C-alpha positions as CSV (number, residue, x, y, z in Angstrom):
1,X,0.0,0.2,0.0
2,X,1.5,3.5,-0.8
3,X,2.1,5.4,2.4
4,X,-0.5,8.5,2.6
5,X,0.0,11.4,4.4
6,X,-2.2,13.9,6.0
7,X,-2.7,17.3,5.1
8,X,-2.5,20.3,7.8
9,X,-6.3,21.7,7.8
10,X,-6.2,25.0,6.2
11,X,-5.8,27.8,9.1
12,X,-7.7,30.3,6.8
13,X,-6.8,33.7,6.6
14,X,-5.2,35.9,9.3
15,X,-7.2,38.9,8.2
16,X,-10.9,39.4,6.6
17,X,-11.4,42.9,5.3
18,X,-15.2,43.5,5.5
19,X,-16.2,46.5,3.2
20,X,-19.6,47.2,3.8
21,X,-22.5,49.9,2.7
22,X,-23.6,51.6,-0.3
23,X,-21.4,53.2,-3.1
24,X,-21.6,56.7,-1.5
25,X,-20.5,59.4,-3.5
26,X,-18.7,56.3,-6.1
27,X,-15.8,56.5,-3.4
28,X,-16.2,52.7,-3.2
29,X,-15.2,52.4,-6.6
30,X,-11.6,53.7,-5.4
31,X,-11.5,51.7,-2.2
32,X,-11.7,48.4,-4.4
33,X,-9.7,49.7,-7.2
34,X,-7.1,50.1,-4.1
35,X,-7.4,46.7,-2.4
36,X,-7.0,45.2,-6.1
37,X,-4.5,46.7,-7.1
38,X,-1.8,45.3,-4.5
39,X,-1.1,41.6,-3.2
40,X,-2.8,41.2,-0.1
41,X,-1.3,38.2,1.7
42,X,-3.1,36.7,4.6
43,X,-6.1,38.6,3.8
44,X,-9.7,38.1,2.4
45,X,-11.7,40.7,1.1
46,X,-15.7,40.4,1.8
47,X,-17.7,43.4,0.1
48,X,-21.0,43.2,1.5
49,X,-22.1,45.5,-1.2
50,X,-25.6,47.6,-0.5
51,X,-27.7,48.2,-3.4
52,X,-27.3,47.5,-7.1
53,X,-25.0,50.4,-7.9
54,X,-22.4,49.0,-4.9
55,X,-22.9,45.1,-6.3
56,X,-22.1,46.2,-9.6
57,X,-18.8,48.3,-8.4
58,X,-18.1,45.2,-6.7
59,X,-18.8,42.8,-9.2
60,X,-16.4,44.6,-12.0
61,X,-13.7,43.1,-10.0
62,X,-14.2,39.5,-10.5
63,X,-12.7,36.6,-8.4
64,X,-10.5,39.0,-6.2
65,X,-13.4,39.7,-3.7
66,X,-16.3,37.6,-2.1
67,X,-19.4,39.8,-2.9
68,X,-22.5,39.5,-0.9
69,X,-25.7,41.5,-2.8
70,X,-27.6,43.0,-0.1
71,X,-30.9,44.9,-0.6
72,X,-31.3,49.0,-0.9
73,X,-31.7,50.0,2.3
74,X,-29.5,47.7,4.2
75,X,-28.4,49.4,7.1
76,X,-24.5,49.2,8.2
77,X,-25.0,47.3,11.4
78,X,-26.9,44.1,9.2
79,X,-24.5,44.7,6.3
80,X,-21.3,44.4,8.8
81,X,-22.9,40.7,10.5
82,X,-23.5,39.4,6.9
83,X,-20.0,40.4,5.9
84,X,-18.6,38.8,9.2
85,X,-20.8,35.8,8.7
86,X,-19.2,34.7,5.6
87,X,-15.6,35.8,6.6
88,X,-13.2,33.1,7.5
89,X,-10.1,35.4,8.9
90,X,-8.9,35.3,12.7
91,X,-9.7,39.3,12.5
92,X,-11.9,41.2,10.9
93,X,-11.5,44.9,9.8
94,X,-14.6,46.4,8.8
95,X,-14.3,49.3,6.6
96,X,-17.3,51.4,5.3
97,X,-18.0,51.8,1.8
98,X,-17.1,55.9,1.7
99,X,-14.3,55.4,3.0
100,X,-10.3,54.0,2.3
101,X,-7.3,52.0,3.3
102,X,-3.7,53.6,2.6
103,X,-1.5,51.5,0.5
104,X,-0.2,48.2,2.4
105,X,-2.8,48.7,5.4
106,X,-4.1,45.3,5.0
107,X,-0.9,43.7,4.6
108,X,0.4,45.3,7.8
109,X,-2.3,45.1,10.0
110,X,-2.3,41.1,9.2
111,X,1.2,41.2,10.1
112,X,0.5,42.9,13.2
113,X,-2.5,41.1,14.4
114,X,-0.5,37.4,13.6
115,X,1.6,38.2,15.9
116,X,-0.4,39.1,18.8
117,X,-1.6,36.8,21.9
118,X,-4.8,35.4,22.3
119,X,-5.6,37.5,25.1
120,X,-6.1,40.5,22.8
121,X,-9.6,41.2,21.5
122,X,-8.9,44.8,19.8
123,X,-5.5,45.8,17.6
124,X,-6.2,49.9,17.9
125,X,-5.0,51.7,14.3
126,X,-4.0,55.4,13.6
127,X,-6.1,56.8,10.8
128,X,-5.7,59.8,8.4
129,X,-9.0,61.9,7.4
130,X,-9.9,63.3,4.3
131,X,-12.7,65.7,3.3
132,X,-13.9,67.2,0.0
133,X,-11.0,69.9,0.0
134,X,-8.4,67.5,0.8
135,X,-6.7,64.2,1.9
136,X,-4.6,62.6,3.9
137,X,-5.0,64.8,6.9
138,X,-3.2,63.7,10.3
139,X,-5.3,62.3,13.0
140,X,-4.5,63.3,16.9
141,X,-4.6,59.7,17.8
142,X,-1.0,58.6,16.4
143,X,0.8,60.4,19.6
144,X,-2.2,59.0,21.9
145,X,-1.6,55.1,20.5
146,X,2.4,55.9,20.3
147,X,2.2,56.8,24.0
148,X,0.5,53.8,24.8
149,X,2.9,51.2,23.5
150,X,2.8,47.6,24.0
151,X,0.5,44.8,23.1
152,X,-1.8,43.3,25.7
153,X,-2.9,46.6,27.5
154,X,-6.2,46.7,29.6
155,X,-8.4,49.3,28.9
156,X,-8.9,50.1,32.8
157,X,-4.9,51.2,32.8
158,X,-4.9,53.1,29.6
159,X,-8.0,54.7,30.2
160,X,-7.1,57.7,27.5
161,X,-7.7,55.6,25.1
162,X,-11.2,56.0,25.3
163,X,-10.2,59.9,23.5
164,X,-9.3,58.2,20.1
165,X,-12.1,58.8,17.8
166,X,-14.7,56.5,17.9
167,X,-14.0,55.1,14.4
168,X,-15.1,51.2,14.1
169,X,-12.6,51.0,11.3
170,X,-9.8,51.8,13.7
171,X,-10.4,48.8,15.5
172,X,-9.3,45.6,14.2
173,X,-11.4,42.8,16.2
174,X,-10.6,39.5,17.1
175,X,-13.3,37.1,15.2
176,X,-14.5,35.4,18.7
177,X,-14.7,38.5,20.3
178,X,-17.2,39.8,17.5
179,X,-19.6,37.3,17.9
180,X,-19.5,36.9,21.6
181,X,-20.9,40.5,21.7
182,X,-22.9,40.4,18.5
183,X,-26.0,42.0,20.0
184,X,-23.9,45.2,21.3
185,X,-22.4,45.3,17.9
186,X,-25.9,45.4,16.1
187,X,-26.3,48.8,16.1
188,X,-25.8,51.1,13.0
189,X,-24.4,53.9,15.4
190,X,-20.9,53.3,14.6
191,X,-19.3,55.5,17.6
192,X,-21.5,53.3,19.9
193,X,-19.9,50.2,18.4
194,X,-16.4,51.7,18.3
195,X,-16.7,52.7,21.9
196,X,-18.2,49.3,22.9
197,X,-15.3,47.6,21.3
198,X,-12.7,49.0,23.8
199,X,-15.1,48.7,26.6
200,X,-15.8,45.0,26.2
201,X,-12.2,44.0,25.1
202,X,-10.1,42.2,27.6
203,X,-6.8,43.7,26.3
204,X,-5.8,45.5,22.9
205,X,-2.8,46.3,21.4
206,X,-1.7,49.4,19.3
207,X,-0.5,50.2,15.9
208,X,0.2,53.6,15.6
209,X,0.0,53.4,12.0
210,X,-2.4,55.1,9.8
211,X,-4.0,52.1,8.3
212,X,-7.4,53.4,7.7
213,X,-8.6,56.3,5.6
214,X,-11.9,58.2,7.1
215,X,-13.5,60.1,4.4
216,X,-15.7,62.9,5.7
217,X,-18.4,63.9,3.2
218,X,-19.3,67.4,3.0
219,X,-22.6,67.9,5.1
220,X,-24.4,69.8,2.3
221,X,-24.6,66.5,0.6
222,X,-25.9,64.9,3.2
223,X,-29.8,64.8,4.3
224,X,-30.2,67.1,6.9
225,X,-29.6,65.7,10.9
226,X,-33.3,65.4,12.7
227,X,-33.7,66.5,16.2
228,X,-34.0,63.2,17.4
229,X,-30.6,62.3,15.8
230,X,-28.9,64.6,17.7
231,X,-30.8,63.6,21.4
232,X,-29.7,60.0,20.3
233,X,-25.9,61.5,21.0
234,X,-26.8,61.8,24.8
235,X,-28.3,58.4,24.6
236,X,-25.2,56.7,23.1
237,X,-23.2,57.8,26.0
238,X,-25.8,56.6,28.7
239,X,-25.6,53.9,27.2
240,X,-21.8,53.5,27.1
241,X,-21.5,55.0,30.5
242,X,-23.6,52.1,32.2
243,X,-21.2,49.6,30.7
244,X,-18.6,51.5,32.9
245,X,-20.5,51.2,36.0
246,X,-17.8,49.4,38.4
247,X,-14.7,51.0,36.3
248,X,-13.8,54.1,37.8
249,X,-11.0,55.5,35.4
250,X,-12.8,54.5,32.2
251,X,-16.4,55.9,33.7
252,X,-14.2,59.0,34.4
253,X,-12.7,59.4,31.1
254,X,-15.9,58.7,29.2
255,X,-18.0,61.2,30.9
256,X,-15.4,63.8,30.1
257,X,-15.6,62.9,27.1
258,X,-19.4,62.7,26.8
259,X,-19.5,66.5,28.2
260,X,-17.2,67.5,26.2
261,X,-18.7,66.2,23.0
262,X,-22.3,67.2,23.6
263,X,-20.9,70.9,24.7
264,X,-19.2,71.0,21.2
265,X,-22.5,69.8,19.2
266,X,-24.7,72.6,21.2
267,X,-22.5,75.0,20.3
268,X,-21.3,74.1,16.6
269,X,-24.3,72.1,15.5
270,X,-26.3,75.2,14.4
271,X,-29.5,73.5,15.8
272,X,-32.9,75.6,16.0
273,X,-33.6,77.0,19.4
274,X,-36.5,74.6,20.3
275,X,-34.0,71.8,19.2
276,X,-31.2,73.3,21.1
277,X,-32.9,74.3,24.4
278,X,-34.4,70.4,24.7
279,X,-30.7,69.3,23.5
280,X,-29.4,71.4,26.4
281,X,-32.1,70.1,29.0
282,X,-31.4,65.9,28.2
283,X,-27.6,66.9,28.1
284,X,-27.6,68.2,31.9
285,X,-29.7,65.6,32.9
286,X,-27.2,63.1,31.7
287,X,-24.1,65.2,33.2
288,X,-25.9,64.7,36.4
289,X,-26.9,61.4,36.2
290,X,-23.7,60.5,35.1
291,X,-21.5,62.2,37.0
292,X,-18.8,60.3,38.9
293,X,-18.1,60.2,42.5
294,X,-15.3,62.6,43.9
295,X,-16.1,64.6,40.7
296,X,-14.2,68.1,40.6
297,X,-15.0,70.6,37.8
298,X,-12.1,71.7,35.7
299,X,-10.6,75.0,36.9
300,X,-11.5,78.2,34.5
301,X,-13.8,78.9,31.8
302,X,-14.7,75.2,31.2
303,X,-15.3,74.7,34.8
304,X,-18.0,77.4,34.3
305,X,-19.3,76.0,31.3
306,X,-19.8,72.7,32.9
307,X,-21.4,74.3,36.1
308,X,-24.1,76.0,33.8
309,X,-24.9,72.6,31.8
310,X,-25.2,70.8,34.9
311,X,-27.6,73.6,36.4
312,X,-29.6,73.4,33.1
313,X,-28.8,77.5,32.8
314,X,-29.5,77.5,28.9
315,X,-30.0,81.3,29.5
316,X,-26.8,81.9,31.1
317,X,-25.0,79.7,28.9
318,X,-26.3,81.8,25.8
319,X,-25.2,85.2,27.8
320,X,-21.9,83.4,28.2
321,X,-21.3,82.5,24.9
322,X,-22.1,86.2,23.5
323,X,-19.8,87.8,26.5
324,X,-16.8,85.5,24.9
325,X,-17.5,86.2,21.4
326,X,-17.4,89.6,22.6
327,X,-14.3,89.3,24.8
328,X,-12.7,87.8,21.9
329,X,-13.2,90.4,19.2
330,X,-11.6,92.9,22.1
331,X,-8.6,91.0,21.8
332,X,-8.3,90.8,18.7
333,X,-8.4,94.2,17.8
334,X,-5.5,94.5,20.3
335,X,-3.4,91.6,19.1
336,X,-4.2,93.6,15.7
337,X,-3.0,97.2,17.0
338,X,-0.1,95.3,18.2
339,X,1.1,93.7,15.1
340,X,0.3,97.0,13.1
341,X,2.4,98.7,15.3
342,X,5.3,96.5,15.4
343,X,5.1,96.4,11.3
344,X,5.0,99.8,11.3
345,X,8.5,100.2,13.2
346,X,10.0,97.2,11.2
347,X,8.8,98.8,8.0
348,X,10.5,101.9,9.5
349,X,13.7,100.2,10.0
350,X,13.9,98.6,6.6
351,X,13.3,102.2,5.1
352,X,16.3,103.7,6.8
353,X,18.3,100.7,5.9
354,X,17.0,101.3,2.3
355,X,18.7,104.8,2.3
356,X,21.7,103.8,3.3
357,X,24.2,102.3,0.0
358,X,23.8,98.9,-1.5
359,X,26.8,97.2,-0.7
360,X,28.8,95.6,-3.8
361,X,30.4,92.9,-1.4
362,X,27.0,91.5,-0.2
363,X,25.1,88.7,-1.2
364,X,21.7,87.3,0.0
365,X,20.9,83.6,-0.7
366,X,18.0,81.5,0.4
367,X,16.7,78.1,-0.6
368,X,12.7,76.2,-0.5
369,X,11.2,79.2,1.8
370,X,14.6,79.7,4.2
371,X,15.0,75.9,4.8
372,X,19.0,76.0,4.7
373,X,22.0,75.6,2.6
374,X,20.6,73.4,-0.4
375,X,19.9,73.4,-4.4
376,X,20.8,75.9,-7.0
377,X,21.5,78.8,-4.4
378,X,24.3,76.8,-2.7
379,X,26.1,75.5,-5.7
380,X,26.0,79.0,-6.8
381,X,27.6,80.4,-3.3
382,X,30.3,77.1,-3.4
383,X,31.3,78.5,-7.0
384,X,31.0,82.1,-5.5
385,X,33.6,81.3,-2.9
386,X,35.8,80.0,-5.5
387,X,35.7,82.8,-7.9
388,X,35.0,85.7,-6.0
389,X,36.2,85.4,-2.7
390,X,35.6,89.3,-2.1
391,X,31.6,88.7,-2.2
392,X,30.7,87.6,1.3
393,X,27.3,85.5,1.3
394,X,24.7,85.9,3.9
395,X,22.2,83.0,4.1
396,X,18.4,83.4,5.5
397,X,17.6,80.6,7.3
398,X,14.5,80.2,9.9
399,X,15.4,79.9,13.5
400,X,14.3,76.1,13.4
401,X,16.8,75.5,11.1
402,X,19.9,77.6,11.8
403,X,20.7,74.9,13.9
404,X,21.5,72.5,10.9
405,X,23.8,75.1,8.7
406,X,27.1,73.9,7.9
407,X,29.8,75.4,10.4
408,X,30.8,79.0,9.9
409,X,27.5,79.6,7.4
410,X,26.9,83.2,8.3
411,X,23.4,83.7,8.5
412,X,20.6,85.9,9.2
413,X,16.9,84.7,11.0
414,X,13.9,86.1,9.3
415,X,12.5,89.4,10.8
416,X,15.4,90.5,12.7
417,X,17.0,93.6,12.6
418,X,19.9,92.3,10.6
419,X,17.7,90.3,8.4
420,X,16.1,94.0,7.2
421,X,19.6,95.5,7.0
422,X,21.1,92.9,4.9
423,X,18.3,92.6,2.2
424,X,18.0,96.3,1.9
425,X,21.8,96.7,1.3
426,X,22.8,93.4,-0.3
427,X,24.0,94.0,-4.2
428,X,23.2,90.3,-5.0
429,X,19.8,88.6,-3.9
430,X,19.6,85.0,-5.0
431,X,16.8,82.3,-4.5
432,X,14.8,79.2,-5.7
433,X,11.8,80.4,-4.7
434,X,10.4,84.1,-4.5
435,X,11.8,87.0,-1.3
436,X,8.6,88.1,0.6
437,X,6.4,90.6,-1.3
438,X,7.8,93.2,0.9
439,X,11.4,93.1,-0.3
440,X,12.1,96.3,-2.3
441,X,14.1,96.1,-5.9
442,X,16.6,98.5,-5.9
443,X,18.0,99.6,-9.0
444,X,21.5,98.8,-8.0
445,X,20.9,95.3,-6.5
446,X,20.4,92.5,-8.6
447,X,17.7,89.5,-8.3
448,X,18.7,86.0,-9.4
449,X,15.9,83.3,-9.8
450,X,17.5,80.2,-9.9
451,X,13.9,78.0,-9.3
452,X,14.4,74.2,-8.3
453,X,13.2,72.3,-11.2
454,X,12.0,71.6,-14.7
455,X,8.3,71.8,-15.2
456,X,6.3,69.0,-15.9
457,X,3.4,70.4,-14.0
458,X,2.0,73.9,-14.6
459,X,3.3,76.9,-12.7
460,X,2.7,80.6,-12.0
461,X,0.0,81.6,-14.3
462,X,-0.5,78.6,-15.9
463,X,-2.2,77.2,-12.5
464,X,-5.3,79.4,-12.6
465,X,-7.4,76.9,-14.8
466,X,-6.5,74.2,-12.1
467,X,-8.7,75.3,-8.7
468,X,-6.5,72.5,-6.8
469,X,-3.1,74.2,-7.9
470,X,-4.7,77.9,-7.8
471,X,-6.1,77.6,-4.0
472,X,-4.9,80.2,-2.1
473,X,-2.5,81.9,-4.7
474,X,-2.6,85.6,-5.5
475,X,-1.3,85.7,-9.1
476,X,-1.3,89.8,-9.3
477,X,1.3,89.6,-6.5
478,X,3.1,86.7,-8.1
479,X,3.9,89.0,-11.2
480,X,5.0,91.8,-8.8
481,X,7.6,89.1,-7.4
482,X,8.5,88.3,-10.7
483,X,8.7,92.0,-12.1
484,X,11.9,92.1,-9.3
485,X,13.8,89.4,-11.2
486,X,16.8,90.3,-13.0
487,X,17.7,86.7,-14.1
488,X,16.3,83.5,-14.6
489,X,18.3,80.5,-14.4
490,X,17.3,77.8,-16.8
491,X,18.1,73.5,-17.7
492,X,17.1,73.4,-21.0
493,X,15.1,75.2,-23.8
494,X,11.7,73.9,-22.7
495,X,12.1,75.1,-19.3
496,X,13.2,78.7,-20.8
497,X,9.8,78.7,-22.7
498,X,7.8,77.7,-19.9
499,X,9.4,80.1,-17.7
500,X,8.6,82.6,-20.1
501,X,4.8,81.7,-20.4
502,X,4.3,81.4,-16.9
503,X,6.1,84.1,-15.6
504,X,5.9,86.6,-18.3
505,X,8.3,89.6,-17.7
506,X,11.6,91.3,-18.7
507,X,14.3,89.3,-17.0
508,X,17.3,87.8,-18.7
509,X,16.8,84.1,-19.1
510,X,20.5,82.1,-18.2
511,X,20.5,79.2,-20.5
512,X,23.3,77.8,-18.4
513,X,21.8,74.8,-16.8
514,X,20.8,73.9,-13.3
515,X,23.6,74.8,-10.9
516,X,23.0,71.9,-8.3
517,X,23.2,69.4,-11.5
518,X,27.0,70.4,-11.9
519,X,27.9,67.4,-9.3
520,X,26.5,64.5,-11.5
521,X,29.4,65.6,-13.8
522,X,32.5,66.1,-11.4
523,X,31.9,63.8,-8.8
524,X,33.7,60.5,-9.0
525,X,34.2,56.9,-8.0
526,X,35.3,58.1,-4.3
527,X,32.1,60.0,-4.0
528,X,30.0,57.6,-4.9
529,X,31.7,54.9,-2.8
530,X,31.6,57.2,0.2
531,X,27.8,58.2,-0.1
532,X,26.8,54.7,-0.5
533,X,28.6,53.8,2.8
534,X,26.5,56.6,4.6
535,X,23.4,55.2,3.6
536,X,24.4,51.8,4.8
537,X,24.0,50.0,1.2
538,X,26.3,47.0,1.0
539,X,28.7,46.2,-1.9
540,X,26.8,44.6,-4.7
541,X,23.2,45.7,-3.6
542,X,21.1,47.3,-5.9
543,X,19.8,50.9,-4.4
544,X,16.5,52.1,-5.9
545,X,15.6,55.7,-4.9
546,X,11.7,56.3,-4.8
547,X,11.0,60.1,-4.6
548,X,7.6,60.7,-5.4
549,X,5.9,64.6,-5.7
550,X,3.5,66.5,-3.9
551,X,0.1,66.5,-4.8
552,X,-2.2,69.7,-4.5
553,X,-5.2,67.5,-4.0
554,X,-3.6,65.5,-1.5
555,X,-3.1,67.1,2.4
556,X,-0.6,64.6,3.7
557,X,2.1,61.9,2.6
558,X,0.8,58.8,2.5
559,X,2.7,56.3,0.1
560,X,1.3,55.3,-3.1
561,X,3.1,52.0,-3.0
562,X,3.1,48.8,-0.2
563,X,6.4,49.5,0.0
564,X,6.6,46.2,2.4
565,X,5.3,43.9,-0.7
566,X,7.6,45.8,-2.8
567,X,11.2,44.8,-0.8
568,X,9.6,41.7,-0.5
569,X,9.4,40.5,-4.2
570,X,12.9,42.7,-5.0
571,X,14.6,40.6,-2.5
572,X,17.1,41.1,-0.1
573,X,19.9,43.0,-2.5
574,X,17.5,45.3,-3.2
575,X,17.3,48.6,-1.1
576,X,14.6,50.8,-1.1
577,X,15.3,54.5,-0.6
578,X,12.3,56.3,0.6
579,X,12.1,60.4,0.1
580,X,8.7,62.3,0.4
581,X,8.5,65.7,-1.0
582,X,9.4,68.5,1.1
583,X,6.4,69.8,1.9
584,X,5.7,67.1,4.3
585,X,8.4,67.4,6.9
586,X,8.2,64.5,9.2
587,X,5.6,63.1,7.2
588,X,6.9,59.6,6.8
589,X,5.4,58.0,9.8
590,X,3.9,56.1,7.5
591,X,6.9,54.0,7.0
592,X,7.0,53.1,10.7
593,X,7.4,49.7,11.2
594,X,8.6,48.6,7.7
595,X,12.3,49.4,7.9
596,X,13.0,45.9,10.1
597,X,14.8,44.2,7.3
598,X,17.0,47.3,6.9
599,X,15.5,47.3,3.0
600,X,13.7,50.3,3.2
601,X,15.5,53.3,4.5
602,X,13.8,56.6,5.1
603,X,16.2,59.5,3.5
604,X,13.3,62.3,3.6
605,X,15.4,64.3,5.9
606,X,18.7,63.8,3.7
607,X,20.2,66.9,2.3
608,X,21.6,67.1,-0.2
609,X,19.1,65.4,-2.6
610,X,21.9,65.2,-5.0
611,X,23.7,62.5,-3.1
612,X,21.0,60.1,-2.7
613,X,21.0,60.5,-7.2
614,X,24.8,59.3,-6.9
615,X,24.0,56.4,-4.6
616,X,21.2,55.0,-6.5
617,X,21.2,52.8,-9.6
618,X,17.7,53.6,-10.4
619,X,15.3,56.0,-9.8
620,X,11.5,55.6,-9.5
621,X,9.4,58.5,-9.4
622,X,6.1,59.5,-10.6
623,X,5.7,63.6,-11.6
624,X,8.5,64.9,-9.8
625,X,10.8,67.2,-11.2
626,X,14.0,64.8,-9.7
627,X,13.6,62.8,-13.3
628,X,14.9,65.8,-15.1
629,X,17.8,65.9,-13.0
630,X,18.6,62.3,-12.4
631,X,18.4,61.7,-15.9
632,X,22.0,63.7,-16.2
633,X,23.3,60.7,-14.6
634,X,22.2,58.4,-17.7
635,X,21.1,55.6,-15.2
636,X,17.8,54.3,-15.2
637,X,14.4,55.9,-14.3
638,X,10.8,54.0,-13.9
639,X,7.4,56.0,-13.5
640,X,4.9,55.1,-11.6
641,X,1.8,56.7,-12.8
642,X,-1.2,55.1,-11.2
643,X,-3.0,58.3,-11.1
644,X,-2.1,60.2,-14.1
645,X,-5.0,60.9,-15.4
646,X,-6.3,62.7,-12.0
647,X,-2.8,64.3,-11.4
648,X,-2.9,66.1,-15.1
649,X,-6.7,67.1,-14.6
650,X,-6.3,68.9,-11.1
651,X,-2.7,70.4,-11.6
652,X,-2.2,70.4,-15.5
653,X,0.9,69.7,-17.0
654,X,3.2,70.9,-20.1
655,X,3.1,67.6,-22.3
656,X,2.1,63.8,-21.8
657,X,4.6,62.1,-19.7
658,X,3.2,58.5,-20.8
659,X,4.6,59.4,-24.3
660,X,7.5,60.7,-23.3
661,X,9.1,58.9,-20.2
662,X,12.5,58.7,-19.6
663,X,12.1,54.9,-19.4
664,X,9.1,52.2,-18.6
665,X,5.9,53.9,-17.0
666,X,4.0,51.4,-14.5
667,X,0.2,51.7,-13.9
668,X,-0.1,49.6,-11.2
669,X,2.4,48.1,-8.4
670,X,2.1,44.5,-9.9
671,X,3.8,46.5,-13.4
672,X,6.5,48.3,-11.2
673,X,7.1,44.8,-9.5
674,X,7.3,43.3,-12.6
675,X,9.8,46.0,-14.6
676,X,12.1,45.9,-11.1
677,X,12.1,42.4,-11.0
678,X,13.1,41.9,-14.3
679,X,15.6,43.5,-17.1
680,X,12.9,45.8,-18.0
681,X,14.0,48.9,-16.0
682,X,17.5,49.0,-17.6
683,X,16.8,47.0,-21.0
684,X,17.2,48.1,-24.8
685,X,14.0,50.4,-24.7
686,X,14.2,51.8,-21.4
687,X,17.9,52.9,-23.1
688,X,16.2,54.3,-25.6
689,X,13.6,56.0,-24.2
690,X,16.2,57.9,-21.7
691,X,18.4,58.8,-24.6
692,X,15.6,60.7,-26.1
693,X,14.7,62.4,-22.9
694,X,18.5,63.3,-22.1
695,X,18.5,65.3,-25.4
696,X,15.6,67.0,-24.6
697,X,15.9,68.0,-20.8
698,X,19.7,68.0,-20.5
699,X,20.5,70.2,-22.6
700,X,22.6,72.7,-20.8
701,X,23.6,70.6,-17.5
702,X,27.2,69.7,-18.4
703,X,28.9,70.8,-15.0
704,X,29.8,73.8,-15.5
705,X,26.5,75.7,-14.7
706,X,27.3,77.0,-11.5
707,X,30.5,78.8,-13.1
708,X,28.8,80.1,-16.3
709,X,26.4,81.9,-13.8
710,X,28.7,83.0,-11.3
711,X,31.0,84.8,-14.4
712,X,27.9,86.0,-16.0
713,X,26.2,87.7,-13.0
714,X,28.6,88.2,-10.0
715,X,31.7,88.8,-12.5
716,X,30.1,90.6,-15.1
717,X,31.6,88.4,-18.3
718,X,29.8,88.7,-21.5
719,X,28.0,85.9,-22.4
720,X,30.5,85.0,-25.3
721,X,33.6,84.5,-23.0
722,X,31.8,82.3,-20.6
723,X,32.5,78.4,-20.6
724,X,30.4,76.9,-23.8
725,X,27.7,74.2,-23.0
726,X,29.6,71.0,-23.9
727,X,27.5,68.5,-26.3
728,X,25.5,65.6,-24.8
729,X,27.7,63.0,-26.5
730,X,31.1,64.6,-24.9
731,X,29.7,64.9,-21.6
732,X,31.1,61.9,-19.1
733,X,28.8,61.7,-15.7
734,X,29.6,60.0,-12.4
735,X,30.6,56.9,-12.4
736,X,27.5,54.2,-12.3
737,X,27.7,52.6,-8.2
738,X,28.5,48.8,-10.0
739,X,31.9,50.3,-11.5
740,X,33.3,51.4,-8.5
741,X,32.2,48.4,-6.4
């Protein structure tokens, strides 16, 4: 008889993501597309689709998801219950159809849940929230989750966790726990279910990582709130406080949350006088009935508010509101008067400095809104010290960044007396963005606008037809700043034409190349080797620099790739260097927990970025201008354009990147992984595309751009006497990493 082997029973998935609800404002479509676009190891997706529209949306994704068709009008509780009944996962993550999941969130949640001991019933997640105006706004929950720390926490030891936003989607529940308490969770009141999950859990664990997106719909798009719905808020807290009867620590925190929430709704909800009076009366009864023993009101104004609530003093509370509004108006007027007086004094100091002669040996430099020594201004300043040491450079740097300056850097902090002095008297002002509106253009001073990238996206006046890009811009003030430019630095004829179109004025275009790109032709093997060692890239390993750009329709940075999955697929010999756009200082908290293998390195704070480019074997970007600079190195570039249509529509572009890319284009994570896992990232087709791109956009960059700018602007040399731009075929970029190891 042949030997037979018993097969181990299928343990099933770790995590069941239960998507539930109707397709509100078509948000379900985007949620399912994001889930289908990325691998979900250890995870199943069940879509409890409410209504024909939601069902049709879900079924378009074929076998990727299990689809439960539910009739129109099915409530959230019933939809959740239907999805949970079909789920096989040991953990349940309920995701409302209107909400979203950041890239890589299901994988990270599944990995974290798999590690938890059996005593933990609930895994708490951080989240971002989005509105109709902006997306990926950070929550206030992250610091609270991080401070709580550890796994296996008892709520009575960490009652502050009751201050977390009451979102069921930020509570991942053990399936057995959910089923034991099904009756309490059978409610369409999601905040009640979210609080109940905490109160009923034996122990909880925390994941201080944004793994859920709470999408807040525009109030004007929703049905009006009926009075009984307002009163339901009070009933919710009364029921919840009934669960904390013998738990004084939790009761005290939840009571405080209730009172704050009731007062907030009373003040801000815009209720009719009749509804407001009844709401206040009911909230007063609840505050008295549920008040903890030995309760002490807070001091100050908050204590007065609570006393009026407990006394049901509706008229007195309204009078207090009116008095506070009047008091704030007086304080605002006083502060405004002080600010105006201070501004007049500062303006007088500046005007006095303008009355003194321009100093021909003084140059003021700034970069990226006074962040420090960087970009084209830094390269010009370095060459200035070599060719014109008689001119003294002073950098404008914010107080917070001053400590990061190279030793010996002379600098001024905005708003100080010396700041006004040097701005008024400098013969040269160099910036890669604009100086403040109030800076006067003296006839014998020279303003140099270096810019900080080759434009793919629309800039300047070309942003006017695009509301997301134009929001908050004063185009008249912009043109007044542009009129102060004497010179505008350009890296290629495309850029020259676009600047003339976007910033129409009388300045002279310096078609000399971008000084910051000189290093791509002057760096040698030693520099490449040294920066890779500083970054901890082992010899023989491939380093891929991932540098996505800012999106005007997003308020924060959330990786558009599942970076952990990408790193796993590319293997141990590939290092991902991840750099967020500089608009998102300190924004890569979404990478927390993804760096355990050492194959994902957050280089967002690493300066200069040119060193990262020297260290990288390849660049992955979307629409960032870094692609134009990196092309000077003649190394592979891959474009990840998952939202090209949205970006092109909301921001506007100057050319079609899909037909003019510097290398292969991926529209999904799977396509990107396939390109990087094979030879497609550096094959003949990629080289051909890169060569065409370099001919178009590396036109003036040859390693001597800074010298040409310094000789022309600071030394007054005629353009005909400047070092000519070396033809592309005669340039030698810095050696590739594989050539120096």
